[in-house]
Every structure is written in C-alpha cells, then in structure tokens.
C-alpha positions as CSV (number, residue, x, y, z in Angstrom):
1,M,-13.4,12.4,59.0
2,S,-17.0,11.3,59.5
3,Q,-19.7,13.5,58.1
4,I,-22.2,13.2,60.9
5,D,-25.1,15.5,61.5
6,I,-24.0,18.6,63.5
7,K,-26.9,18.3,65.9
8,E,-25.4,15.1,67.2
9,L,-22.5,17.1,68.7
10,F,-24.7,19.0,71.1
11,D,-27.4,18.3,73.6
12,E,-30.7,20.1,73.3
13,S,-31.4,19.6,77.0
14,R,-29.0,19.3,79.8
15,F,-31.4,17.3,81.9
16,P,-31.5,13.5,82.1
17,T,-34.6,11.3,81.6
18,G,-36.3,8.5,83.6
19,W,-35.4,8.0,87.2
20,K,-32.5,10.3,86.9
21,L,-34.8,13.2,86.2
22,A,-36.9,12.3,89.3
23,S,-33.8,12.4,91.4
24,V,-32.9,15.8,90.0
25,L,-36.3,17.1,91.0
26,I,-35.9,15.8,94.5
27,Y,-32.5,17.4,94.7
28,I,-33.7,20.9,93.7
29,P,-34.0,22.3,97.3
30,V,-30.5,21.2,98.1
31,G,-29.2,22.6,94.8
32,L,-30.7,26.0,95.4
33,V,-29.1,26.2,98.9
34,L,-25.8,25.3,97.3
35,V,-26.2,28.0,94.7
36,L,-26.9,30.6,97.3
37,L,-23.9,29.6,99.5
38,R,-21.5,29.3,96.6
39,F,-22.7,32.7,95.2
40,L,-21.9,34.3,98.6
41,I,-18.5,32.6,98.6
42,G,-17.8,33.8,95.0
43,L,-18.8,37.4,96.1
44,Q,-16.3,37.2,98.9
45,L,-13.6,36.0,96.6
46,W,-14.2,38.9,94.3
47,L,-14.0,41.3,97.2
48,C,-10.7,39.8,98.4
49,A,-9.3,40.1,94.9
50,T,-10.4,43.7,94.6
51,I,-9.2,44.9,98.0
52,L,-6.0,42.9,98.7
53,P,-2.7,43.4,96.8
54,D,-1.9,40.9,94.2
55,C,0.5,38.2,95.4
56,Q,1.2,34.5,95.0
57,A,-0.4,33.6,98.4
58,L,-3.6,35.4,97.4
59,R,-3.7,33.7,94.0
60,S,-3.3,30.3,95.6
61,F,-6.1,31.1,98.1
62,L,-8.4,32.3,95.3
63,R,-7.7,29.2,93.2
64,R,-8.8,27.0,96.0
65,G,-11.8,29.2,96.6
66,V,-12.9,29.0,93.0
67,A,-12.6,25.2,93.0
68,F,-14.8,25.1,96.1
69,A,-17.3,27.7,94.9
70,F,-17.9,25.7,91.7
71,G,-17.5,22.2,93.1
72,I,-14.6,21.3,90.8
73,V,-12.3,18.4,91.5
74,V,-9.3,18.0,89.1
75,K,-7.5,14.7,88.7
76,I,-4.6,13.8,86.5
77,D,-4.8,10.4,84.8
78,P,-1.8,8.4,86.0
79,D,-1.8,6.4,82.7
80,G,-0.9,9.5,80.7
81,E,2.4,11.1,80.0
82,E,4.1,13.6,82.3
83,R,3.6,17.3,81.7
84,D,6.5,18.5,79.6
85,E,7.4,22.0,80.9
86,Q,9.5,22.6,77.7
87,M,6.3,22.6,75.7
88,R,4.8,26.1,76.0
89,I,1.6,25.4,74.0
90,V,-1.0,23.0,75.4
91,V,-4.0,22.0,73.3
92,A,-7.1,20.2,74.5
93,N,-10.7,19.3,73.6
94,N,-13.5,21.6,74.8
95,I,-16.3,20.2,76.9
96,S,-17.3,23.0,79.4
97,A,-17.3,26.6,80.3
98,L,-14.6,26.1,83.0
99,D,-12.0,24.1,81.0
100,D,-9.6,27.1,81.4
101,F,-9.6,26.6,85.2
102,V,-9.1,22.9,84.8
103,L,-6.1,23.3,82.4
104,S,-4.6,26.0,84.6
105,T,-4.8,23.7,87.7
106,A,-3.4,20.6,86.0
107,A,-1.0,22.0,83.5
108,K,0.0,25.3,85.1
109,T,-1.1,27.3,82.0
110,V,-3.1,30.4,81.3
111,T,-5.7,30.9,78.6
112,P,-6.1,34.2,76.6
113,S,-9.2,36.1,77.7
114,P,-10.6,39.6,77.4
115,S,-11.6,39.4,81.1
116,N,-11.7,42.7,83.1
117,L,-11.6,40.9,86.5
118,P,-8.8,41.8,89.0
119,D,-5.5,40.2,88.0
120,S,-5.4,37.8,90.9
121,L,-8.9,36.5,90.3
122,S,-8.3,36.2,86.5
123,N,-5.2,34.1,87.3
124,A,-7.3,32.0,89.7
125,F,-9.6,31.2,86.8
126,G,-6.6,30.5,84.5
127,W,-7.2,33.6,82.3
128,Q,-4.6,36.0,80.9
129,K,-6.0,39.3,79.6
130,M,-5.0,39.7,75.9
131,D,-6.2,41.6,72.9
132,M,-8.7,39.3,71.2
133,S,-10.1,41.7,68.7
134,S,-8.8,39.6,65.8
135,K,-6.8,36.4,65.2
136,D,-3.7,38.3,64.1
137,A,-3.8,40.5,67.2
138,L,-4.1,37.5,69.5
139,V,-1.3,35.6,67.8
140,A,1.0,38.6,68.2
141,E,0.0,38.9,71.9
142,I,0.8,35.3,72.5
143,K,4.2,35.5,70.8
144,R,5.0,38.5,72.9
145,F,3.8,36.8,76.1
146,L,5.7,33.4,75.8
147,P,9.3,34.7,76.0
148,T,8.5,36.8,79.1
149,S,6.5,34.2,81.1
150,T,7.3,31.0,83.0
151,V,3.8,29.6,82.3
152,G,2.5,28.1,79.1
153,I,-0.6,28.9,77.0
154,A,-3.6,26.5,76.9
155,L,-5.7,26.6,73.8
156,Q,-8.7,24.6,72.7
157,P,-8.7,24.6,68.9
158,E,-12.4,23.6,68.6
159,F,-13.3,27.1,70.1
160,G,-16.7,25.7,71.0
161,A,-17.8,23.1,73.5
162,T,-19.5,19.8,72.4
163,N,-21.2,17.1,74.3
164,G,-18.1,14.9,73.9
165,H,-20.1,11.8,72.9
166,K,-20.2,11.9,69.1
167,A,-17.4,13.9,67.5
168,L,-15.0,16.8,67.9
169,L,-15.4,20.0,66.0
170,K,-12.7,20.5,63.4
171,F,-9.5,21.9,65.0
172,N,-8.5,25.4,63.9
173,T,-4.9,25.3,62.6
174,W,-3.5,28.6,63.9
175,P,-2.8,27.4,67.4
176,F,-0.4,24.8,65.9
177,G,1.5,27.5,64.1
178,L,2.7,29.3,67.2
179,E,5.5,26.8,67.8
180,S,6.7,23.6,66.1
181,G,5.7,21.4,69.1
182,V,2.6,21.1,71.3
183,Q,1.5,18.9,74.2
184,P,-2.1,17.5,73.6
185,V,-4.4,17.0,76.6
186,V,-7.6,15.1,76.9
187,I,-10.3,16.4,79.2
188,Q,-13.2,14.3,80.5
189,A,-15.7,15.0,83.2
190,W,-18.5,13.4,85.1
191,R,-21.1,14.2,87.7
192,P,-22.9,12.0,90.3
193,E,-25.6,9.9,88.7
194,F,-28.4,11.2,90.9
195,V,-27.7,14.7,89.6
196,D,-26.5,13.8,86.1
197,I,-26.9,17.3,84.6
198,R,-24.9,17.8,81.4
199,L,-22.1,20.3,81.3
200,T,-23.6,22.4,78.5
201,S,-26.4,22.5,76.0
202,I,-27.0,24.0,72.6
203,A,-27.3,27.8,72.7
204,S,-26.5,28.0,76.4
205,T,-24.5,30.9,77.7
206,W,-21.3,30.9,79.8
207,L,-23.1,32.2,82.8
208,T,-25.9,29.6,82.6
209,D,-23.3,26.8,82.4
210,V,-21.4,28.2,85.4
211,M,-24.7,28.4,87.5
212,W,-25.3,24.7,86.9
213,F,-21.7,24.0,88.2
214,M,-22.8,25.7,91.4
215,F,-26.1,23.7,91.5
216,V,-24.6,20.2,91.3
217,P,-22.7,18.8,94.4
218,Y,-19.4,18.4,92.4
219,T,-17.9,17.9,89.0
220,I,-14.9,15.7,88.6
221,F,-12.5,16.5,85.7
222,T,-9.9,14.0,84.5
223,V,-6.9,15.4,82.6
224,K,-4.7,13.1,80.6
225,F,-1.4,14.4,79.1
226,L,-0.4,12.8,75.8
227,E,3.0,12.5,74.1
228,V,4.4,15.7,72.7
229,K,3.7,16.2,69.0
230,R,6.0,18.1,66.6
231,N,5.6,19.2,63.0
232,T,6.5,22.3,61.2
233,E,3.4,22.1,59.1
234,A,0.5,23.5,61.2
235,E,-2.2,21.7,59.2
236,C,-0.6,18.3,59.6
237,L,0.1,18.8,63.3
238,A,-3.5,19.9,63.8
239,R,-4.9,16.9,62.1
240,D,-2.6,14.5,64.0
241,V,-3.5,15.9,67.4
242,E,-7.2,16.0,66.5
243,K,-7.2,12.3,65.5
244,E,-5.3,11.2,68.6
245,I,-7.6,13.0,71.0
246,A,-10.7,11.6,69.2
247,Q,-9.3,8.1,69.4
248,L,-8.7,8.3,73.1
249,L,-12.2,9.7,73.7
250,K,-13.6,6.9,71.4
251,I,-15.4,9.4,69.3
252,Q,-15.0,10.6,65.7
253,T,-13.5,13.7,64.0
254,S,-15.8,15.8,61.8
255,T,-15.7,18.6,59.2
256,H,-17.9,20.8,61.3
257,T,-16.3,24.0,62.6
258,V,-17.2,26.5,65.3
259,S,-18.8,28.6,62.5
260,D,-21.1,25.7,61.7
261,K,-22.0,25.5,65.4
262,T,-22.8,29.2,65.5
263,E,-25.1,28.9,62.4
264,Y,-26.8,25.8,63.9
265,E,-27.4,27.7,67.2
266,K,-29.0,30.6,65.2
267,R,-31.3,28.1,63.3
268,Y,-32.1,26.4,66.6
269,I,-33.1,29.6,68.3
270,M,-35.2,30.8,65.3
271,E,-37.0,27.5,65.1
272,K,-37.8,27.7,68.9
273,V,-39.1,31.2,68.5
274,H,-41.1,30.2,65.4
275,N,-42.7,27.2,67.1
276,R,-43.5,29.2,70.2
277,S,-45.1,31.9,68.0
278,S,-47.1,29.3,66.2
279,Q,-48.3,27.8,69.4
280,N,-49.3,31.1,70.9
281,S,-51.2,32.1,67.7
282,G,-52.9,28.7,67.6
283,S,-53.9,28.8,71.3
284,S,-55.4,32.3,71.0
285,G,-57.7,31.2,68.2
286,S,-57.6,34.7,66.8
287,P,-55.9,36.0,63.7
288,I,-52.8,38.1,63.9
289,V,-53.5,41.8,64.3
290,A,-50.9,44.1,63.0
291,S,-50.5,47.8,62.4
292,S,-51.3,49.4,59.0
293,E,-47.5,49.8,58.4
294,M,-47.0,46.1,59.0
295,Q,-49.9,45.3,56.6
296,R,-48.3,47.5,54.0
297,M,-45.0,45.6,54.3
298,A,-46.9,42.3,54.1
299,R,-48.5,43.4,50.8
300,Q,-45.1,44.2,49.5
301,V,-43.9,40.7,50.3
302,S,-47.1,39.2,48.8
303,E,-46.5,41.1,45.5
304,V,-43.0,39.4,45.3
305,L,-44.2,36.0,46.6
306,P,-47.9,35.7,45.8
307,L,-48.1,32.0,46.7
308,V,-47.1,32.6,50.3
309,P,-50.1,32.9,52.7
310,H,-50.6,36.4,54.1
311,S,-50.6,35.1,57.8
312,V,-47.2,33.4,57.3
313,I,-45.8,36.6,55.9
314,L,-47.2,38.7,58.7
315,R,-46.0,36.4,61.4
316,D,-42.4,36.6,60.1
317,L,-42.6,40.4,59.6
318,L,-43.6,40.8,63.3
319,K,-40.2,39.2,64.1
320,T,-38.0,40.7,61.5
321,R,-39.6,44.1,60.9
322,N,-37.9,44.1,57.5
323,V,-39.4,43.2,54.0
324,D,-36.1,42.0,52.5
325,V,-35.2,39.8,55.5
326,T,-38.7,38.2,55.4
327,I,-38.4,37.5,51.7
328,T,-34.9,36.0,52.2
329,N,-36.2,33.8,55.1
330,I,-39.0,32.5,52.8
331,L,-36.7,31.8,49.9
332,D,-34.1,30.2,52.1
333,G,-36.7,27.8,53.5
334,I,-36.3,29.2,57.1
335,V,-40.1,30.0,57.0
336,T,-42.1,27.0,56.0
337,Y,-45.6,27.3,54.5
338,T,-48.3,25.6,52.3
339,P,-48.6,27.5,49.0
340,E,-51.9,29.4,48.4
341,P,-54.1,27.7,45.7
342,T,-54.2,29.8,42.5
343,A,-57.5,31.4,41.8
344,S,-59.5,29.7,39.0
345,T,-60.5,33.2,37.7
346,A,-57.0,34.3,37.1
347,T,-56.3,35.9,33.8
348,P,-54.1,34.2,31.2
349,S,-51.4,36.8,31.6
350,S,-51.3,36.4,35.4
351,S,-51.3,32.6,35.1
352,R,-48.3,32.9,32.8
353,S,-46.5,35.2,35.2
354,I,-47.0,32.9,38.2
355,S,-46.2,29.6,36.5
356,P,-42.4,30.1,36.4
357,V,-42.4,30.6,40.2
358,S,-44.5,27.5,40.8
359,S,-42.3,25.4,38.6
360,S,-39.1,26.6,40.4
361,K,-40.7,25.9,43.8
362,T,-41.6,22.3,42.7
363,G,-38.3,21.7,41.1
364,G,-39.5,21.4,37.5
365,S,-37.4,19.8,34.8
366,G,-36.2,23.2,33.5
367,C,-34.7,24.1,37.0
368,A,-33.6,20.6,38.0
369,S,-30.0,21.3,37.0
370,L,-29.8,24.7,38.7
371,T,-28.2,25.2,42.1
372,F,-30.2,26.6,45.0
373,Q,-28.6,30.1,44.7
374,E,-29.4,30.1,40.9
375,R,-33.1,29.1,41.6
376,K,-33.3,31.8,44.3
377,A,-31.9,34.4,41.9
378,K,-34.3,33.3,39.2
379,M,-37.3,33.6,41.5
380,I,-36.3,37.1,42.7
381,A,-35.8,38.2,39.1
382,E,-39.2,36.9,38.0
383,A,-40.9,38.4,41.0
384,R,-39.3,41.8,40.3
385,E,-40.4,41.6,36.7
386,R,-44.0,41.0,37.8
387,Y,-43.9,43.9,40.2
388,I,-42.5,46.2,37.5
389,Q,-45.3,45.2,35.0
390,K,-48.0,45.5,37.6
391,H,-47.0,49.1,38.6
392,G,-46.0,50.3,35.1
393,L,-42.4,51.0,36.1
394,K,-40.7,49.9,32.8
395,D,-39.8,53.4,31.7
396,C,-38.5,54.5,35.1
C-alpha cells in the first residue's frame, strides 16, 4: 500500500478550470431549468410511490423515473465477467452518492439503508431498510435477509466516496466475512466535457451531490464485473479484492480509512472557518469585541498559555465557547499563532516558570525524545503548577 497524502484522495472543488469552467458558466441557465424540471419529476415519483400500492410494475416505472430524473445512464462493460447470480455479496468501489442505484440496476442488488421512503421508491433507488445502529446489528440483519430474498446485497467496503484518481480508501473487512465468496465490481463514471463537474468534493453532503446530478445533462456509469473471489479468511479476501479493483482503475491502495476521511473533513471545515474569520476580522480593521464572560474565559486560557496572543485566544473562544476545547486546539496545533515576546521586566521567578514551556514549544534538547502526547501532558502540568502558585492553591 502506498502512503500518499489523504488530501489527494478528494477534490476540494467540484468545478473544472480553464475553458471548461467558462463552458459551465455559459451552461448555468440550462442547468437551472433542468434542476427545476427534474425536481418536479422527482416530486411526482414520490407522490406515485406514496399513493399507489407497491407492485413490480410500479417499481420498474419508478426505477426508470429515477434514472431520468438524475440523468443516469448505466452501461455494463462487455469485457468484464458475467454476473454470477450464485454470489449473494457484491462489493464495489465508491465514487458517488448514487452508486447504490447504479449497482441495483446493473447487478440486481440492494444496499442496506436507514431510509424511511416508501418501499417502492426505496427499491427504485436500490435501498433496503435495515437496522444500521451498529455493525453487529447490520451484519445480523444481512444474514437474516439473504436466505429469504432472491436479490443480493451490494456493499462498498470503503464506506466513503473518493475522487477515484489517486487511491482507494482501505477496505473494511467485515463485508468479506458474510460469506466465503464475493463478486467484485468496478464502477467508473464520466460527464460531458463542457459540463465536467466532479461527482463529489470534500465535506459535501449527499443532497448536494444529488443536486449536481440534476444540474448536469447526464452522467454515464460503466460497471465491470470481475471474477468471483473466494477465501475463508476475511482479511485476505478484502486485500485481494482491494488490490484487483485498484489495478483495474490504475490507481493505488492506501492505509487511509473512512475514519481518516472523517477527521480530514473536520480539519478542512475548521480551517475554512478559521480562514474566513481571519479575513473578516482583518477586513473590518477593528479589534474583536467580546462579552465580559468571554474576556474572563480568555484570561483563564492566558494564565495556562501565557505566550499565546490574547486576540488568538479570543477568536477561538468565540467559536468553541469552551476554555478546555480552546486550550486543546492550541496545544494540538489546530490554532496557529506567533508567540508573544516575553517582557524584559519579568521577575526571575516568572522567567523560570515560563522557560520550560518555551523550551517545549521550540523542541529543546530535553524534550526532543518525548512524543507529542508526552510534551502536551508536560506543558499542561507546568501550566497548572504556575496557576496553582499564582493563586496560592497549594493547600487546597
């Protein structure tokens, strides 16, 4: 597995550059009309699913309506294997918010979902309502479902969409423990060059991605079935399927998981909010004004971290509203700052109390061998000791 930077797996923006961006701008009026028409069609589909009794004819009609409403065309790669109906578990890579519909159309499968839509409309999307409160509950639901159903289960072990250009997220192993054999599937998609809007972007929501499906003229999905893989060891089976799918997509595997994606999205959003706050405060040209309670909390943080500028502390407190969270953000490096210069009139005792923090911040020789968590714990302990000495709390 290649250890590439996780940000390479996702697009920050879904829009193209250069002449393609100009063509998107020209296309906007047409796209907005399409969104309106498709929204009205989607509303009628929902009404039909709600009013009419559930039957196979209605489900077929709704499936075609969903494909039209979102401009989805599904093609099966003739160079791939045939769909093996004996394999009840189908696994695929994850590239968009509507992969479930694509797999349902091509492989005649359903995907577990907590959806509360009418049964006929859920089926049209390729969803099967199941208990997804925990992994164990979901596994139990799938094992109860398979013996009583004629359709298979489609799972995407990445459990998070990527841009499909750099690497896959590491496959989770539990889908490969449901049965000893699975049929891998490779999903690829493309949109017309003059509206080359990406399928997803970092921190985007399911609803946002679906709206862009309605905006573009069409999205063509290609589904390629691979040879059935069997192995009683779930870990080995997961790694074999992961490697084969990556090779066919001409991308790499990685050690990044969906949890890493979630953490990266959180950091990305926080950085965007921080940058926006910095720009707003810089453009206003006025200092941050906060309530007396916020100023009191800022002084508490300053007593623990005296080298952090007051304005930096106050800006983060306005977002977190919590002293402990702000201290953690500063110590973890989420909040960046330029240390305040120490006053030349500082007393010898205060200089001695501050010096350990300074040395730990700059990575002095005494702390060079310590881990980040150890340095963080040391800084907190030293800051607490200074606070106790300052307020005479030793006997408490």
